[in-house]
C-alpha positions as CSV (number, residue, x, y, z in Angstrom):
1,M,-273.4,-135.4,-71.0
2,P,-275.6,-138.6,-71.2
3,V,-273.5,-142.0,-70.9
4,P,-274.1,-144.1,-73.9
5,P,-275.7,-147.4,-72.9
6,A,-273.5,-150.6,-72.5
7,T,-273.4,-152.8,-75.6
8,P,-274.6,-156.4,-74.7
9,R,-272.7,-159.1,-74.4
10,P,-273.1,-161.5,-77.3
11,T,-274.9,-164.6,-75.9
12,L,-274.4,-168.5,-76.7
13,E,-277.8,-168.2,-78.6
14,A,-276.6,-165.2,-80.9
15,V,-273.7,-167.9,-81.3
16,A,-276.0,-170.6,-82.5
17,A,-277.7,-168.1,-84.8
18,R,-275.0,-166.9,-86.5
19,A,-273.1,-170.6,-87.0
20,G,-276.3,-172.2,-87.6
21,V,-276.1,-174.6,-85.3
22,S,-277.5,-175.2,-81.5
23,R,-277.3,-173.9,-78.7
24,A,-275.9,-177.3,-77.2
25,T,-273.2,-177.6,-79.9
26,V,-271.9,-174.1,-79.0
27,S,-271.7,-175.1,-75.7
28,R,-269.7,-177.9,-76.4
29,V,-267.5,-176.4,-78.4
30,V,-266.9,-173.1,-76.7
31,N,-266.1,-175.5,-73.1
32,G,-264.0,-178.5,-75.0
33,G,-266.8,-180.8,-74.8
34,A,-266.7,-184.1,-77.4
35,G,-269.3,-185.0,-80.4
36,V,-269.0,-182.2,-82.4
37,T,-267.3,-182.5,-86.1
38,E,-264.7,-180.6,-87.0
39,Q,-267.0,-178.7,-90.0
40,L,-269.7,-177.7,-86.9
41,A,-266.7,-176.9,-84.7
42,A,-265.1,-174.4,-87.3
43,R,-268.1,-172.7,-87.9
44,V,-268.6,-172.2,-84.4
45,R,-265.2,-170.7,-83.7
46,R,-265.8,-168.6,-86.5
47,A,-269.0,-167.4,-85.5
48,V,-267.4,-166.4,-82.0
49,D,-264.4,-164.6,-83.4
50,E,-266.6,-162.5,-85.6
51,L,-269.4,-161.7,-82.5
52,G,-266.5,-161.5,-80.4
53,Y,-268.2,-163.9,-77.5
54,V,-266.3,-164.4,-74.2
55,P,-267.4,-167.3,-72.5
56,N,-269.0,-166.6,-68.8
57,R,-266.2,-168.3,-66.6
58,A,-268.5,-169.0,-64.0
59,A,-271.1,-170.6,-66.2
60,R,-268.5,-172.5,-67.5
61,A,-267.1,-173.9,-64.3
62,L,-270.8,-175.5,-63.5
63,V,-270.6,-177.4,-66.8
64,T,-267.0,-178.3,-66.5
65,R,-265.9,-178.3,-63.0
66,R,-263.2,-176.5,-63.8
67,H,-261.7,-173.4,-62.7
68,D,-258.7,-172.9,-65.2
69,A,-257.4,-171.2,-61.8
70,V,-254.1,-172.8,-60.0
71,A,-253.2,-172.0,-56.4
72,V,-249.5,-171.4,-56.1
73,V,-248.8,-171.8,-52.2
74,I,-245.5,-170.4,-50.8
75,A,-244.8,-171.5,-47.5
76,E,-243.2,-168.3,-46.8
77,P,-244.5,-165.1,-45.2
78,E,-244.6,-161.8,-47.3
79,T,-241.5,-160.5,-45.7
80,R,-239.1,-163.2,-47.7
81,V,-241.3,-163.8,-50.7
82,F,-241.4,-160.3,-51.7
83,T,-237.5,-159.7,-51.1
84,D,-235.6,-163.0,-52.3
85,P,-235.5,-162.8,-56.4
86,F,-235.7,-166.6,-56.2
87,F,-239.2,-166.6,-55.4
88,A,-239.9,-163.9,-58.3
89,L,-238.1,-165.7,-60.6
90,Q,-240.0,-168.9,-60.2
91,L,-243.3,-167.0,-60.2
92,R,-242.6,-165.6,-63.4
93,G,-242.0,-169.6,-65.0
94,I,-245.0,-170.6,-63.5
95,S,-247.1,-167.4,-64.8
96,E,-245.8,-167.7,-68.2
97,E,-246.8,-171.2,-68.2
98,L,-250.3,-170.7,-66.6
99,T,-250.7,-167.8,-68.8
100,A,-250.0,-169.5,-72.3
101,R,-252.6,-172.0,-71.0
102,D,-255.4,-169.5,-70.3
103,A,-255.3,-170.4,-66.5
104,Q,-255.3,-167.9,-63.8
105,L,-252.9,-167.7,-60.5
106,V,-254.1,-167.6,-57.2
107,L,-250.9,-166.8,-54.4
108,M,-251.1,-168.0,-51.6
109,L,-248.8,-167.5,-48.6
110,T,-248.2,-169.3,-45.4
111,R,-246.4,-168.0,-42.1
112,G,-247.3,-170.7,-39.6
113,D,-250.0,-173.9,-39.2
114,E,-252.7,-171.4,-38.8
115,D,-252.4,-170.2,-42.2
116,S,-251.5,-173.6,-43.6
117,E,-255.1,-174.7,-42.1
118,R,-256.4,-171.6,-43.9
119,V,-255.1,-172.5,-47.1
120,G,-256.0,-176.4,-46.8
121,R,-259.6,-175.0,-46.6
122,Y,-259.8,-172.9,-49.5
123,L,-258.0,-175.8,-51.4
124,A,-260.9,-178.0,-49.9
125,G,-263.5,-175.7,-51.2
126,G,-263.4,-176.3,-55.2
127,H,-262.0,-173.2,-56.2
128,V,-258.8,-173.9,-58.3
129,D,-258.0,-176.7,-60.3
130,G,-255.0,-177.8,-58.6
131,A,-252.2,-176.3,-56.4
132,L,-248.3,-175.2,-57.1
133,V,-247.0,-175.9,-53.7
134,F,-243.0,-174.9,-52.6
135,S,-240.6,-174.0,-50.1
136,V,-241.8,-176.3,-47.5
137,H,-240.2,-177.0,-44.1
138,L,-240.1,-180.3,-43.2
139,D,-242.7,-179.9,-40.1
140,D,-244.8,-178.2,-42.2
141,P,-248.7,-179.7,-42.6
142,L,-249.2,-178.3,-45.6
143,P,-248.3,-181.6,-47.6
144,G,-250.5,-183.7,-45.6
145,L,-253.4,-181.1,-45.7
146,V,-253.3,-180.5,-49.4
147,R,-252.8,-184.4,-49.9
148,R,-256.6,-184.6,-48.1
149,T,-258.0,-182.2,-50.8
150,G,-257.6,-184.7,-53.3
151,L,-256.7,-182.0,-55.7
152,P,-253.7,-182.5,-57.9
153,A,-250.4,-181.0,-56.6
154,V,-246.6,-181.0,-58.1
155,F,-244.2,-179.8,-55.3
156,G,-241.2,-177.3,-55.9
157,G,-238.1,-178.9,-54.6
158,R,-238.2,-182.5,-53.1
159,P,-240.3,-183.0,-49.9
160,G,-239.8,-184.4,-46.6
161,D,-243.0,-185.8,-46.9
162,P,-242.2,-189.0,-49.3
163,A,-245.9,-189.2,-50.4
164,A,-245.6,-185.6,-51.3
165,T,-245.4,-186.2,-55.3
166,P,-244.6,-185.2,-58.1
167,Y,-241.8,-182.8,-57.6
168,V,-239.6,-180.2,-59.4
169,D,-236.0,-179.8,-58.2
170,C,-232.3,-179.2,-59.0
171,D,-229.6,-181.4,-58.8
172,N,-228.6,-179.7,-55.1
173,R,-226.7,-181.9,-53.9
174,G,-224.4,-182.7,-57.0
175,G,-224.0,-179.0,-57.4
176,A,-223.0,-178.8,-53.9
177,R,-220.1,-181.1,-54.9
178,A,-219.1,-179.4,-58.0
179,A,-218.9,-176.1,-55.6
180,V,-216.5,-177.5,-53.5
181,R,-214.7,-179.6,-55.7
182,H,-213.7,-176.4,-57.4
183,L,-212.8,-174.8,-54.7
184,A,-210.4,-177.8,-53.8
185,S,-209.0,-177.5,-57.6
186,L,-208.0,-173.6,-56.7
187,G,-205.9,-175.0,-53.6
188,R,-208.6,-174.3,-50.8
189,R,-208.1,-176.9,-48.0
190,R,-210.1,-175.0,-45.6
191,I,-213.6,-174.8,-47.3
192,A,-216.1,-173.8,-45.0
193,H,-219.9,-174.3,-45.6
194,I,-222.7,-171.5,-44.5
195,S,-225.7,-174.0,-44.9
196,G,-229.5,-173.0,-45.4
197,P,-232.3,-173.9,-42.7
198,L,-232.0,-177.5,-41.9
199,D,-235.5,-178.0,-42.1
200,Q,-235.7,-177.7,-45.6
201,T,-234.4,-180.4,-48.2
202,S,-232.4,-177.9,-50.7
203,A,-230.6,-176.6,-47.5
204,V,-230.0,-180.6,-46.6
205,D,-228.8,-181.8,-49.8
206,R,-226.0,-179.1,-50.6
207,L,-224.9,-179.6,-47.0
208,D,-224.4,-183.3,-47.8
209,G,-223.2,-182.4,-51.0
210,W,-220.4,-180.5,-49.2
211,R,-219.9,-183.4,-46.7
212,D,-219.2,-185.5,-49.6
213,I,-216.3,-183.9,-51.1
214,T,-214.7,-182.4,-47.8
215,G,-214.8,-185.6,-46.0
216,A,-213.4,-187.8,-49.4
217,G,-210.0,-187.1,-48.1
218,A,-207.3,-185.4,-50.5
219,G,-206.0,-183.6,-47.7
220,L,-209.2,-181.0,-47.0
221,D,-210.4,-180.3,-43.6
222,N,-213.7,-181.6,-42.6
223,A,-213.7,-180.2,-38.9
224,P,-216.9,-179.4,-37.9
225,D,-216.1,-176.0,-37.1
226,L,-216.3,-175.5,-40.4
227,L,-219.9,-175.4,-40.6
228,A,-222.4,-172.8,-39.9
229,S,-225.9,-172.4,-40.3
230,G,-227.8,-170.0,-41.9
231,D,-231.1,-169.0,-43.2
232,F,-230.9,-168.1,-47.0
233,T,-230.5,-164.4,-46.5
234,P,-227.8,-161.9,-46.7
235,E,-228.2,-161.5,-42.8
236,G,-227.8,-164.9,-41.8
237,G,-224.8,-165.3,-44.2
238,A,-223.2,-162.2,-42.8
239,Q,-223.7,-163.7,-39.0
240,A,-222.5,-166.9,-40.2
241,M,-219.4,-165.8,-41.7
242,S,-218.4,-164.1,-38.2
243,T,-219.0,-167.2,-36.4
244,L,-216.7,-168.9,-38.9
245,L,-214.1,-166.8,-38.6
246,E,-213.9,-166.3,-35.0
247,R,-213.5,-170.1,-34.7
248,R,-211.4,-170.7,-37.6
249,P,-209.1,-167.4,-38.8
250,D,-207.5,-170.0,-41.2
251,L,-210.4,-170.8,-43.1
252,D,-209.4,-170.2,-47.0
253,A,-212.7,-171.1,-48.6
254,V,-216.5,-170.5,-48.2
255,F,-219.1,-172.5,-49.9
256,A,-222.5,-170.6,-49.4
257,A,-226.0,-172.3,-49.8
258,S,-227.4,-169.5,-51.6
259,D,-226.3,-166.1,-53.4
260,L,-228.0,-164.0,-51.1
261,T,-226.0,-165.9,-48.1
262,A,-223.2,-165.3,-50.4
263,S,-223.5,-161.6,-50.4
264,G,-224.1,-161.3,-46.5
265,A,-220.9,-163.6,-46.5
266,L,-219.0,-161.0,-48.7
267,W,-219.9,-158.0,-46.4
268,T,-218.1,-159.5,-43.5
269,L,-215.4,-160.7,-44.9
270,R,-214.9,-157.3,-46.4
271,G,-215.5,-155.6,-42.9
272,A,-212.7,-158.1,-41.4
273,G,-210.2,-156.9,-43.9
274,L,-210.1,-159.9,-45.7
275,R,-209.4,-160.1,-49.6
276,V,-211.7,-162.1,-51.5
277,P,-210.4,-164.1,-53.8
278,E,-206.5,-163.5,-52.7
279,D,-207.2,-164.9,-48.6
280,V,-210.8,-166.3,-49.0
281,A,-212.4,-167.7,-52.2
282,V,-216.4,-167.9,-52.3
283,V,-218.7,-169.8,-54.1
284,G,-223.0,-169.2,-54.0
285,F,-225.7,-171.4,-55.4
286,D,-228.8,-170.2,-57.6
287,D,-227.1,-167.8,-60.0
288,L,-229.3,-164.9,-58.9
289,R,-228.3,-162.6,-61.9
290,T,-229.1,-159.2,-59.6
291,V,-227.1,-160.8,-56.9
292,A,-224.1,-162.9,-58.4
293,Q,-223.1,-160.1,-61.4
294,H,-223.6,-157.6,-58.7
295,T,-221.8,-158.6,-55.6
296,D,-218.4,-157.0,-55.2
297,P,-216.5,-158.9,-56.4
298,P,-218.6,-160.8,-58.7
299,L,-220.0,-164.2,-57.4
300,T,-218.7,-167.9,-58.9
301,T,-221.9,-169.6,-58.1
302,V,-224.0,-172.9,-59.0
303,R,-226.9,-172.3,-61.4
304,Q,-230.4,-173.4,-60.9
305,D,-232.8,-172.8,-63.9
306,I,-235.3,-171.9,-61.4
307,E,-238.0,-170.4,-64.2
308,E,-237.6,-173.5,-65.9
309,M,-238.7,-174.9,-62.4
310,G,-241.5,-173.1,-62.6
311,R,-242.9,-173.8,-65.6
312,L,-242.3,-177.5,-65.1
313,M,-244.1,-177.5,-62.4
314,A,-247.2,-175.3,-64.0
315,R,-246.8,-177.8,-66.9
316,S,-246.8,-180.8,-65.4
317,L,-250.0,-180.0,-63.4
318,L,-251.7,-178.4,-66.0
319,D,-250.8,-181.7,-68.1
320,A,-251.9,-184.4,-65.6
321,G,-255.1,-182.5,-65.3
322,E,-255.8,-182.8,-69.3
323,G,-254.4,-186.0,-69.3
324,V,-251.6,-185.4,-71.7
325,D,-249.0,-188.2,-71.3
326,R,-245.7,-186.2,-70.9
327,P,-242.1,-188.1,-70.9
328,D,-241.7,-186.8,-67.9
329,S,-244.2,-189.3,-66.8
330,A,-241.2,-192.0,-66.4
331,A,-240.1,-190.4,-63.4
332,P,-243.4,-190.4,-61.8
333,D,-241.7,-189.1,-58.1
334,G,-239.9,-186.2,-59.3
335,I,-238.1,-184.6,-62.2
336,V,-234.4,-182.9,-61.3
337,L,-232.8,-180.3,-63.4
338,P,-229.3,-180.2,-63.8
339,T,-227.2,-177.8,-61.9
340,T,-224.2,-176.0,-63.8
341,L,-221.2,-174.0,-62.3
342,V,-220.7,-170.4,-63.3
343,R,-217.1,-168.9,-62.6
344,R,-216.6,-165.0,-62.1
345,A,-214.5,-163.7,-59.9
346,S,-215.3,-164.4,-56.2
347,A,-213.2,-168.2,-56.9
């Protein structure tokens, strides 16, 4: 059976003829240019709708020097990004905002300096209009590489590099304080902490929040052996919990730097025959619903609005590119969202 010929795509000339205007006028309306009256612009838009005209993005980029594409750069390997629900939530928020603004998401992951160099070359090549960068580590060359491209960029999380701004983050230190205060209010006095990787500012801030409360007196033990390092993963949490129990079998509470870390700690506590919260109370951080609501027992945790952080990152970048003056611009260095304690059965 013969294949029917493809219907030709409507052209700018066809839209111009339908609207009764010049090709240049159609081009200005389609590409967001100035100098066209609202009456003529309405005629062009009506002709575009009637003919089903779809702009040629490549040609449009040549005229406007915009690609309607944003690079989302995550400084983590695939094995981490595709197993941690945190990244899925942040990407969902970013994707929703970009889709609403008709911009494309280009996902890029890095596993070391060579990957960072590759990303830097891509960004410098003029393929995208800006970059959203998150999960940056303190010794990562990525912020410097992004800065040298001259591209607009917004960072997820407070970067270690003071020049890497603007950024969107949550109140990590305040959330950690709230978690430890809650444990202290339950009468717990030997409150351990399983940190995240201390080459990331979020983990450092949460550690500082734990120290703020345990070091403030009120009969709380702040001995160094109540601190163990984790890596924001269940396996890291399980191993750190084992270390803590060996050092301090008398501990009565744990503040874990992430929900995944807390889930691993719960495995170890259960394996050691300890009851949660009767023997050891546990609080996490993030409020990843797929984790916190399904641990045994359900996890008390500090909630940060991860999707909203993603939306704000994308919105800030796109608004800056369009010259939109947002109220958030009063704080040029960064936007810090509040956190809230969500009480469940683990503490």
